[in-house]
N, C-alpha and C positions, 0 to 999 in steps of 0.2 A: 501508580500508574495500574490499575488494573486491564491486563489484556487474554485474551486466548489464542494469539499468534504472538510466539513467542519462537527463540532456535530449538531446537535447530531446523524448524521451518524454512525455506529458503523463498518469499516471495517480498515484494514490494511493501507490505506492511510491517514484516520485520524489519525491514533496511531504512525503513523509516523510522518505528521506534528506537531503536538499537543508537540511530547514528544522532540521534533526538534528544536521546539523554545523556549520553555522552557528551554533548555541546550543553545543557543545563552541567554538565557535574564542572565543566571544563570554565562554565562561566559561577560556579562558586554554590549552587542548591545542590540539595539532598534528594534524590527521588531514591523511592521504595518502589519495589516491582512483585508485583502477582502474579503469575505466571503458571503453565499447566505443569515445567517441569518442577514443580512444587509439593507436586499433586497427585494420587492414583489417580491414573487418567482410561478412558477408554477410545479407540480409535472413532473420528465421524461417519458417519455409515457415508457409502459411494465413494469415499477418498482419507483413508488408510493414513494419512502419513499423515492427516492432521487429527490430535490431539486433545481430549475434553477432561475438563478437570471434572472429576464426581465429589460428594461429599465434602464438598471446599467450604462452605458459608463458616460454619463455627471458627475454622482457622482464620477466614479474611474478615471478619470480626475480630479476633484478636489480633487478628495484624493492623486494625484500624487502628486498636485503644493502643497499643507497644508503639505506635510511630508515631499518633498525634501531628496526623499533614495538618498544614495550610491551607492543601487542594489538595483536588482528588478529579481524576481523569481516568473513564472509561473508555479504553478503546474500541474493546469488539462488543459483537451484539450475544458471543459462546457463556457457556456456564459458567467460569470468572465473571465476564461482565455482568450476566444476572445477579452471581451473587455477592457485588460490590452494590450496583445498585440496590437490593433489598437491605440492605446497609445504611446505605444511603437515605432511603428512604424513611426506612423505621427509625435512624437516629435525627432526622430532618437534615442530614449536611449536605449543603450545595456541592455539584459537579457538574462537572462538566464532558462530553463525550464528543465523540469522533465518527464520520461516516465513511472506512475503509472500502470495504466492498458492497457493490451493487446486490445484497441478499436476494432480494425479491428475484431477479434476473437469473441468478448463479441458481438459487432454488428452481427456476422451472426449468431452468438447464438440463438437470438431472432428475427433478421426480415429475410426476405431473399434477402440481399444484399451478393452481393460478397466481398472476400476478398479484393481483389483490390480498389475498392471503396475507405475503409476505408483506407487502407495506404496510397492512393494520398492525402486522405483528412491530417493523422498524416504528413506522409513529408511536405505538406505545412506548416503546423500548426508549424512547428519547423526545417521548415528551416533556419528560419532570426537568431535563438535561438545563443550565443557565443557559449553553452556548451548543450547538453542534457544529461541529468543524469539521467544513467540506476543501477539497484541496481545488477544485474552480469555480470561476462562474457557472460556465454550464451546470454541473453537477449541483449549484444553489438552484437558479430556476428549476433544472426540473424538482429538487426535492420540495420547494415551494411550492410548483402544480399540486405535487400529492398532497401538501396540507402540514409540511411540518415548516417547523417557525425556530424562531432563536438561530440559526442560522449565521455562521460567523468564518470570512476564509482563515484556510490556514495552506499556504501553497508549499511550495516539495525544495528537496537540493539535489545536487549531486558530486560526487567526488572528483573535481576538474584535476586532481592530481593521479590517483589509480584511473582516470576513464579518458584516455591523451593519447594525439594521433602519433606520437614516437613510438606503441608498439604497434605501427602497420607494419615494421622492419621487425626481424624477419618472417614475410609472409607465412603465416598456419594454414593456408587454403593453399598453397603453392601446388599441389597436386588435379585440384577444382579447376572444371573449363570457368573459365570469366566471361560475366562477372556475377559477383558474388553475391544474394540474395539471403536475409540472416533471420531469423529470427529468435527469440531468448525469453521464456519465461516457464512456465508451470505447463506443460503437454496433457491439458483437461479437455473436455470439453466447451467449457463458458468462455473456454480465450477464443474462440471462432479459431483453431489455429488452420484446419481447414479450409478454410476460405485461401489461405495462403496455401496451402500444400498442395494444392488445385491448379493454381494458374499458371499458364501453358511461360514459365516465363524464360530468359537466355539464362545459358549458363547454367548455375549451382544454385540450389534451395539447400541451405542448412538451417538447422533446429537445434538449441542451446536448450538442454534443461530435463526434466524427468516429469513423470508425471502416471495419471491412472490411464489417460488415450495417447500414451505411449507406443506401443505395442498395434495396435489398432490402424493405427494411421502409418508407422513401417509399413506393416503388410498391404497396407491399401497406396501406397504412393512410395513403392521401391526407389526410385528417382530419387527421394528425398533423402541426404546424409543430415542423420540423427545420431550427435555426438554424445548426449547426457549432459548431464548436469557438470557446471563451473563452475569454478571462483576464485576470489582477489584476482593477479594481474593475470593469470590464463585466460579469463571470463572476460578481461576489459581485451584483452589480444583479440579478442574473436569480434565486438564490436568492432576494433578499429582495423583490424585485416580485410572484412565484408566495406562491400559497396555502397550497399542498398539495407538500411533498417527493416521490415515489414511489420507494422503492428496490426494485426488482424482482427483484436477483439475489439467486442461492442459494449463489453461488461464492465469494464473499470472505471473509474473514479478519476483516475489521473494515469500510472502508466510509469514508476522511475526508470522505466528500461528506454523511454524515450529519450530522458535528459540523456542517461547514462551513452548511450548510442551518440547522440548532439555533441555530447564532451569530447569522443573517441575522432570524432570530425565524420562521422556517419549519416546522412540524410536519411529523414524517415518518410516514410509513403505507411498510410493508418485513415480509416476510418471518417469520415464525418460524426466524431462519437465523442464522451466523456474525456479527456486527455488529449488528445489528436487537436478535436478541434477550437481549443481553447491555449494549443503553446504552438502550432505547425503555420497557423496562415500570419501572412507577412512579418516572418521570421528570415526567411531564405535558406531554410535549415530543413524543408521537408514539403513535400507535397500531399494533399488532401484526394481521395477517389469523391467523383459525384455524387456518389448514392452506397446504400449501405448493400446494396446485392452486386451493385456492379464496379466498374470503374479503380477498381484495385490495383489491377496490372497497367493503367495508364497511368496511374500516380508512381507504381514503382521506376516506370521504365519515363519518365521524369523525374523523379530522383538522380540519376545517373547524369544530369549536364548541371547538376549544382554544384559550387565551387566547395570543398572538401572546409577550407579555411575560414568562409564566412559561418558554416555550419560551428563549430570549434566558438569559435566568439560568441554567436549567440549562447551557447549550453554554456557561458563565463559570467554570464548576469544571476546565474543561480547560486547558493550558498548553501550549507548545512544552520548555517548559521545564525542566520537571517528566516531561514524557517523555523527555527527552535526560539528566535527570541518572537514569532508572529505567535508562535506557540502558546508562550509562557505570559503573553499581554493577553489570550484568550482565557487565561488560567481568571481570569478577576474579574468576573459579571455581576460582582455579588453585592451592591452599595445601601442593600435594606439592613438600616440598623438591628432590627432584629436576629438576623442571622449575624450578624460582626458580636453581635452579645453572647449567642449561643457558641462559637467559636471559641470567645473570650472565658467562657462558660466550662467548655469541655478542655483546653487546659489546661483553667485551675482545679480543675476536678480531675486531673492525669498527677497533677506534682503532690495532690493528696494522697493520693494510689500509691505514690513513691513512698513518700514523707512517713504513711503509716505502715507500712513492708518491715516485717520483721527481720532484724540481720540472719545472714547467715549465720 
């Protein structure tokens, strides 16, 4: 698996990959990870917390040879994803990809580049992939409308033991006026957090997370409580002690935090965008805003009336094991005989290299 998103980054992509890899290993599979922490890196422009590997092509090529993979998955479209893609095309290796981030919208929110340029790059990147895995039906339909092909579903899971209503006591928000409206995630412009910060909600608004827009938003909205990044049980307690989780993003492909909030028994308010629109309708676990520019206040207030037990029950339908099993099924889209022969030939050559290697 080649990924530009990896620890110590804190985001839904990293959580998904680490949990799925853990499940795959528990199922008896061997997984080799190619990630930025193994290479010299430079900060991503406008977002220094994300590091991009440089000069990794030859090392990636050697890793492929040494590991002799039976399947290759390229998780992201950054420099490591590009390096792995080049090796696969050069050696005619089959591979799969996934669409974790709405990259065109992300770039357009930060730089003066048209959406069409971002989609042109993404279509180019994913075109040779045997399967492009996406998290929701809405995201699949959106990509198909942009001309993407070979799309397969790959849903997400949630840790229902960590994210649990039992953590509602003791109340970590006891000193703040109720109700508590919470947002958790990267504090960055593409997350549309300002749509939440400016809402005239009763009680308190709390934002958990760090990012390049935190100082700006804290100065602009002094009534909003910024508590920084939280992890593990402390993070889970913030979910559980909130009354409503607010997810204003319009650029996510799923939004793992939606499931984490629901697993803690906290209903979710969001816009009718990929992620919320695929999870919330009919769930009894949240409410959608009627439009993209308004209605979020209405959805937040509606969530106060929902049954927290029903919210938790809905989240229990999701598991990381099911997510990993679906991922595994998606790794096998290559029935073409010539590609099967190629893999047999590759393994045969590897055995010959080991046999001919001089003894130390």
